[in-house]
C-alpha positions, 0 to 999 in steps of 0.5 A, spaced: 423 450 522 421 443 519 416 443 523 413 450 522 413 449 514 410 441 515 402 440 512 400 439 518 403 445 521 401 449 515 394 446 517 393 448 524 395 455 522 390 455 517 384 452 521 386 457 527 385 463 522 378 459 519 376 459 527 378 466 528 374 468 522 368 464 525 369 468 531 368 475 528 364 474 522 358 477 525 362 482 530 368 486 525 368 487 518 375 489 519 377 483 523 374 478 520 377 481 513 384 480 516 382 473 519 379 471 512 386 473 508 390 469 513 386 463 512 387 464 504 394 464 504 395 459 509 391 454 504 394 457 498 401 455 501 398 448 503 396 447 496 403 448 494 406 443 499 401 438 498 396 438 493 395 431 491 388 430 494 385 435 489 383 430 484 380 427 491 376 433 493 374 433 485 372 426 484 368 427 491 364 433 489 364 433 481 356 434 480 357 440 485 363 443 482 361 443 475 355 446 477 359 451 481 364 453 476 359 453 470 356 459 475 363 462 475 364 461 467 357 465 466 359 470 470 365 471 468 362 471 460 357 476 462 362 481 465 366 480 458 360 482 454 358 488 459 359 495 457 365 496 462 369 489 462 374 491 466 370 493 472 365 487 471 371 482 471 374 485 477 368 485 481 366 478 479 373 475 481 372 479 488 365 476 489 366 468 485 373 467 487 375 470 493 369 471 498 367 464 496 374 461 498 372 459 505 368 453 501 373 451 498 378 452 504 373 448 509 373 441 505 382 440 505 382 443 512 376 440 517 378 434 518 374 431 524 366 432 527 371 435 533 373 441 529 366 442 525 363 443 532 368 448 533 367 452 527 359 452 528 360 453 536 364 460 534 359 462 528 354 461 534 357 466 539 359 470 534 352 471 531 349 470 539 354 475 541 352 480 535 344 479 538 346 481 544 348 488 542 342 488 538 338 487 543 342 492 547 341 497 542 333 497 543 333 498 550 338 505 549 333 507 544 327 506 549 331 509 554 334 515 551 328 516 547 332 516 540 327 516 535 331 516 529 334 509 529 328 504 526 332 498 525 336 495 530 343 489 528 348 490 533 356 491 530 353 489 522 349 492 517 341 489 518 340 486 512 346 482 513 344 480 519 337 479 517 340 473 512 344 470 518 339 470 523 333 467 517 338 461 518 340 461 525 334 461 528 330 454 524 338 451 526 337 452 533 330 450 534 332 443 530 338 443 535 334 444 541 330 439 539 336 434 537 341 434 542 338 433 549 345 434 552 346 442 550 338 444 550 339 449 555 344 452 551 341 452 545 334 454 547 337 461 551 341 463 544 335 460 540 331 466 545 336 471 544 337 470 536 329 470 535 329 477 539 334 480 535 331 477 529 324 481 530 327 487 532 332 487 526 325 489 523 326 486 517 319 483 514 321 479 509 327 476 513 321 474 519 317 470 513 323 467 510 325 464 518 318 462 519 317 458 513 324 455 513 322 453 521 316 450 517 319 446 512 325 443 517 321 440 523 316 437 517 322 434 514 326 432 520 321 428 523 314 429 519 310 432 526 305 437 523 304 438 531 310 439 533 311 444 527 305 448 529 307 448 536 313 452 533 309 457 529 305 458 536 312 460 539 314 463 534 308 468 534 307 468 541 314 472 542 312 476 535 305 478 540 308 480 546 314 484 542 308 488 538 304 490 545 310 492 549 315 495 544 312 500 540 317 500 534 316 493 532 309 495 533 310 500 528 313 495 523 308 490 523 303 495 522 306 497 515 305 490 513 297 490 513 298 497 509 303 495 504 301 495 497 306 491 493 304 493 486 306 500 488 312 498 492 319 501 491 321 493 491 316 492 484 319 498 481 325 495 482 324 488 479 320 493 473 327 496 472 332 489 472 326 486 467 328 492 463 335 491 463 334 484 462 329 485 456 334 490 453 341 485 454 337 478 454 343 473 453 348 475 457 345 481 461 348 488 463 354 486 466 355 483 472 356 488 478 353 494 474 346 494 476 347 500 481 350 504 475 345 502 470 340 503 474 341 510 477 344 512 469 339 509 465 333 505 468 331 508 474 323 509 473 320 516 474 316 515 480 321 511 484 321 515 490 328 511 493 333 513 487 340 511 491 338 503 491 344 498 489 340 492 487 334 489 485 331 487 492 330 479 489 336 474 487 332 471 481 331 478 478 338 481 480 342 475 477 337 475 471 338 483 469 345 482 471 348 476 467 341 474 463 339 467 461 346 464 461 348 467 468 341 465 471 340 458 468 347 457 471 345 460 478 338 456 478 342 450 476 346 450 482 342 452 487 336 447 486 342 442 484 345 444 492 338 443 495 336 436 491 343 434 494 342 436 501 335 433 501 337 426 497 343 426 503 337 427 510 332 423 506 337 416 505 341 417 512 338 423 516 345 426 516 344 431 520 349 436 516 345 435 510 339 439 514 344 444 515 345 445 508 338 445 507 336 450 512 342 455 509 339 454 502 332 455 503 333 462 508 338 465 504 333 464 498 326 466 501 329 471 504 332 473 497 325 473 494 325 481 497 333 483 498 339 481 494 341 476 499 348 474 496 350 482 494 353 484 501 360 482 502 359 479 509 353 475 507 356 471 501 363 469 505 358 466 511 353 463 506 359 460 502 363 458 509 356 455 512 355 451 504 362 448 506 361 446 513 354 443 510 359 439 505 365 437 509 360 435 514 356 429 510 363 428 507 365 426 514 359 423 517 359 418 511 366 416 512 365 414 519 358 411 518 
């Protein structure tokens, strides 16, 4: 009985549940929620039994945590000044406390490189299996001539998959170049993920992936020839799909016809600006965009009248949390990017590059989508941030 409730046993259980969360994050919302809940409960139990390392955790990550806590405080403050404080506060607690718990849990539970690698491989397996599922959907849609389906994302919502793949694809390319021992496996996963990304049909994610790709390769070895080669590979796969998959061809053709000034996204951004103009300091209140947009701020000529976010990270945060929340939001993410780049430049720490890839992809895609809005997306993004920061720390300890 004593061993079952020892700190070591609790941490093992927490890691097992966290591993289950990683495996199911791209496969099943229900299963991933169960594993996350069990992980959080085990983590809280662990803190009850052992909490003397909380101070060490804060000291090692004090600057990042200060920026994060400032962001959380700004969201809570905005919620208090919103039209429905109770609703906004409840949403804020769920969003910025419960959903980002993997960020904190990873630091306390993951002890070594082996455990980090297990989590990364399980995430990769989850993403790859779902990519297979989306490719299977393409085959079935073509085989049975199902024209009503125009986006293919496997077992999860297409925007969540698009954001996840936008950093998975560049990271797989870097990993394939770096780890010769696992190159065949990584290249196979890269091909499957790249096909799934194209079949997802999210144009913003295509551009985010490509730009992240180029930036990472240049940072990785400062070789523009390799960067050009990777862009060529990306373009070749896209060209072959364009010539052989009519649905993909039709989606690509919409890029040339896209009129940004008359687009629904520009109308959403205009509505978000109007929200901020009327509530410049604290915004309309966290998680109230979907309510106030329909009730007050939707433009008369807007065609899609049931949208719930601004399709842009910066404008959505500005609308909901005002200048206070926007400043905290930008400070947190910009410092995190600076921290990752500095660690890569100074020590060539691979987890710093991992961290930078996640940040770049999430916010490049966030130029045309609110990538931090969906429950699944925010959980995997903050899990990835936690893995990146813990990996940097472990690499330093073992250097």
